[in-house]
C-alpha positions as CSV (number, residue, x, y, z in Angstrom):
1,M,-33.0,50.7,-40.0
2,G,-33.3,46.9,-38.9
3,T,-36.4,45.2,-39.2
4,A,-37.8,45.3,-35.7
5,E,-37.5,49.3,-36.0
6,L,-39.1,49.3,-39.3
7,V,-42.1,47.1,-37.6
8,L,-42.3,49.4,-34.7
9,Q,-42.9,52.6,-36.9
10,Q,-45.4,50.6,-38.9
11,E,-47.4,49.5,-35.5
12,V,-46.8,53.2,-34.3
13,H,-48.2,54.6,-37.1
14,A,-51.4,52.2,-37.6
15,L,-52.1,53.2,-33.9
16,Y,-51.5,56.7,-34.5
17,S,-53.6,56.7,-37.4
18,N,-56.8,54.5,-36.1
19,H,-56.8,55.6,-32.6
20,H,-55.2,59.3,-32.1
21,G,-58.4,61.1,-32.1
22,W,-59.8,58.9,-29.8
23,L,-56.7,59.2,-27.4
24,Y,-56.7,62.8,-27.7
25,G,-60.7,62.6,-26.6
26,W,-59.8,60.4,-24.1
27,L,-57.0,62.4,-22.6
28,R,-59.2,65.8,-22.9
29,K,-61.8,64.5,-20.8
30,K,-59.9,63.4,-18.4
31,L,-57.7,66.8,-17.7
32,G,-60.4,69.0,-19.1
33,C,-57.8,71.0,-21.4
34,S,-57.1,70.3,-24.9
35,H,-53.7,71.9,-25.6
36,R,-52.5,69.3,-22.5
37,A,-54.2,66.4,-23.9
38,A,-52.6,67.6,-27.4
39,D,-49.5,67.2,-25.6
40,L,-49.7,64.3,-23.7
41,A,-51.3,62.2,-26.4
42,H,-48.2,63.2,-28.6
43,D,-45.9,62.0,-25.7
44,T,-48.0,58.5,-25.4
45,F,-47.0,58.1,-29.3
46,V,-43.3,59.4,-28.7
47,R,-43.0,56.8,-25.9
48,L,-43.9,54.0,-27.9
49,L,-41.4,55.2,-30.7
50,A,-38.8,54.8,-28.1
51,R,-39.4,51.2,-27.8
52,E,-36.9,48.9,-28.3
53,E,-38.9,46.1,-30.0
54,P,-42.3,46.4,-31.6
55,V,-45.0,44.3,-29.7
56,A,-48.4,42.3,-31.2
57,I,-51.2,44.6,-29.9
58,Q,-54.4,42.6,-29.2
59,E,-56.6,45.4,-27.9
60,P,-55.2,48.5,-29.5
61,R,-57.3,50.9,-27.2
62,A,-56.3,49.2,-23.9
63,F,-52.9,49.4,-24.6
64,L,-52.8,53.2,-25.4
65,T,-54.9,53.8,-22.2
66,T,-52.1,51.8,-20.3
67,V,-49.4,54.1,-21.6
68,A,-51.4,57.3,-21.7
69,Q,-52.1,56.6,-17.6
70,R,-48.5,56.3,-17.1
71,V,-47.5,59.4,-19.3
72,L,-50.4,61.0,-17.4
73,A,-49.2,60.2,-13.9
74,N,-45.8,61.2,-15.1
75,H,-47.0,64.5,-16.1
76,W,-49.0,65.0,-12.7
77,R,-45.9,63.9,-10.9
78,R,-43.8,66.7,-12.9
79,E,-46.7,69.0,-12.1
80,Q,-46.5,67.9,-8.2
81,I,-42.9,68.3,-7.8
82,E,-42.7,71.8,-10.0
83,R,-45.4,73.2,-7.7
84,A,-43.6,72.2,-4.6
85,Y,-40.2,73.9,-6.2
86,L,-41.9,77.2,-7.3
87,D,-43.4,77.5,-3.5
88,V,-40.1,77.0,-2.3
89,L,-38.4,79.3,-4.8
90,A,-41.0,82.1,-3.7
91,R,-39.2,81.9,-0.5
92,V,-36.0,82.4,-1.7
93,P,-34.6,86.3,-1.7
94,E,-35.0,87.8,-5.2
95,A,-30.9,88.1,-5.2
96,L,-30.7,84.5,-5.0
97,V,-33.6,83.7,-7.4
98,P,-31.7,81.4,-10.2
99,S,-32.1,82.5,-13.9
100,P,-35.2,80.9,-16.1
101,E,-32.1,78.7,-17.3
102,E,-30.9,77.3,-14.4
103,R,-34.5,77.0,-13.0
104,T,-35.4,74.7,-16.1
105,I,-32.0,72.7,-15.1
106,L,-32.8,72.4,-11.4
107,L,-36.3,71.1,-12.2
108,K,-35.3,68.9,-14.8
109,T,-32.9,67.4,-12.2
110,L,-35.6,67.1,-9.8
111,V,-37.7,65.5,-11.9
112,E,-34.9,62.8,-12.8
113,I,-34.0,62.5,-8.9
114,D,-37.3,61.9,-8.4
115,C,-37.4,59.0,-11.0
116,L,-34.3,57.3,-9.5
117,L,-35.6,57.1,-6.2
118,D,-39.2,55.8,-7.6
119,G,-40.3,52.6,-5.5
120,L,-38.6,53.6,-2.8
121,P,-40.6,54.0,0.9
122,A,-41.1,57.6,1.7
123,L,-38.7,57.7,4.5
124,A,-36.0,56.2,2.4
125,K,-36.5,58.9,-0.2
126,R,-36.6,61.8,2.7
127,A,-33.4,60.3,4.2
128,F,-31.8,60.5,1.1
129,L,-32.9,64.2,0.3
130,H,-31.8,65.3,3.3
131,A,-28.7,63.8,3.3
132,Q,-27.8,65.0,-0.5
133,L,-29.7,68.3,-0.6
134,D,-29.6,69.6,3.0
135,D,-26.2,68.0,4.3
136,M,-27.6,66.6,7.1
137,T,-25.6,64.0,9.5
138,H,-27.1,60.7,10.0
139,A,-28.1,62.0,13.5
140,E,-30.1,64.9,12.2
141,I,-32.0,62.7,9.8
142,A,-32.8,60.3,12.6
143,A,-34.2,63.1,14.9
144,E,-36.1,64.7,11.9
145,L,-37.9,61.4,11.0
146,G,-38.2,59.9,14.2
147,I,-36.0,56.7,13.2
148,S,-32.8,55.2,14.5
149,I,-29.4,56.1,12.9
150,S,-29.4,52.6,11.7
151,T,-32.4,52.7,9.9
152,V,-31.3,55.8,8.4
153,K,-28.1,54.2,7.4
154,R,-30.2,51.5,5.7
155,H,-32.3,53.8,4.0
156,L,-29.2,55.9,2.4
157,V,-27.6,52.6,1.4
158,R,-30.9,51.2,-0.4
159,A,-31.3,54.6,-1.8
160,G,-27.6,54.8,-2.9
161,I,-27.7,51.7,-4.8
162,Q,-31.3,52.0,-6.5
163,C,-29.6,55.2,-7.6
164,Y,-26.5,53.5,-9.0
165,F,-28.2,50.9,-10.6
166,A,-30.5,53.3,-12.4
167,L,-27.8,55.1,-13.8
168,T,-25.5,52.2,-15.0
169,A,-28.6,50.8,-16.6
170,D,-28.9,53.9,-18.8
């Protein structure tokens, strides 16, 4: 284990020891659920452990609040995707409903796609999803979104570039 990793672990250990109870309470008030608060407090510290380098934290509670808010936003975003997926699944004939394992994989994939497309304008996301998931032509996407075919092409290129560079960064 390198020096930077050791320092990071020590920082996170100190943060956890001194502020976990406070963070858990803050999240419990936000969520109204002690179990979910415990999970997200845990996720916050796991995210800190996944960092590459230690940070010198001047205001630990402000820092933890910022990290926890991001974890919370990701949680709500995932829940929103899951609700939308389950709504669509409810309309699928029972014979075509995927197994629980397949549903888990599909939901994880949807969340990953959402992360890849994060930061794109809504129309660019929708155009990309129509092209990839609905197998729509450029003309069909343009008609559906009320935009020109050249704008559809621009959106698809932009989304493709964002996905490509996000995947190569990993």
